[in-house]
C-alpha angles and dihedrals in degrees: 000000000000112000092242087064091051087052091058103278138282123323089186140014096241138353126255114238133204118221127207120247119188138167149151094251141015096269093052091053092046093051091051091051090050091051091053091046089054089053091055103264118145096181127055131172112218127207130167138191115251108229107259093010141066125251131204113253095019143077119286120262112193130192111102115095123231127201092271093287103105142347098227111052127180127211126187101216099059088045094053090049095051103044098067089050090053094054092044087056094046094050092048091047101039105026125213100304095094126062112230126204134184135195120216090183092211091280103127131069108269095246090054090050090055091050090048093051091051092050090050096052096091090060094058103228117201084225144336109223129217101350088163137033115244091256090057094055093123087073089071089079090058093043092053090055093050106044147014094217105133114246132211124191142151116091091117095045118113107168143034095254088069101049109023095072092048091053096040093051092045093238097138135043104202129033111218102183123153099238097216089052092056096046108283137271098331095053092044091052089052090049092050091052091048092050090051090068092056102042094254116143129211125251103163118204109261112165129162095264091064114091125235087264090063093045090048088055091052090049094053091053092044091056095050103039115087091202094059112146112177138318127232109236136216120181111217122216124240096263092054091049090053092052092048108042111198092035107170115269121240123200138141092011093303137101112228127206130222121219092237117133122272115353090347092235133094137184129237101214095186091055092042089057088064091065107055118186107272123245108271130175090220096036090243096314126130120263115246117273114220140192121233091273092051099259112152113235134180117297 
């Protein structure tokens, strides 16, 4: 049987995805959002390059000079000034029919993240992701008292002590854990059921460096959990789909399941051997992100 049947059956026919729109200026981001809307997406995460700096989730914009420690610096204050202007532009251009999301990626000082969340409130984000690092979780109490902008967090969490208090005290709106990091499908199913009691919805971590097996696991949970919110998408290329037969189907802004047993996806190990991991100076890791003075910050 498919795992969603073992979890009690489907709550929905397919799961809504959010796509990723990026750009060097407001118009580039707007055009990408429009393209996704035309393809049927109702949810789009929007990131933008900060002039002279680089921005997570977007193309690189160079110009500012560091102290010889990197060509693409990142600074929190120019970023925090630009992001509200981006969403003001998008709402004026696109209206309220599309749900917009944004990822802070834990890069700014907590008090600046609180200010940013307040400034974004008029633009009705579906959620603001990762305003704080896990070690700054106490700031969620202050954030909750200052703004109603919905918050998502969790991709760095690895144990119950990190996420249970945030859910129990109703300090977050979406749980973004990486399900293999917290113990797999069984633990994630327990977490989803726990979140349901407190009005917290699921938005499992699903980036491009997770294989179709991981995305299929997310899908099975999404189908069976009543408090599903939205699912992060990655569109796999044809070679990957050949290596992983049964890779979940994406169309019209949704991910669709098969009724195949288990996760519904397999791996062709002989075919996979034809695509060895490429030589990489960081073994597939991210290069360090630095501030203007060379300080390493979160990627």
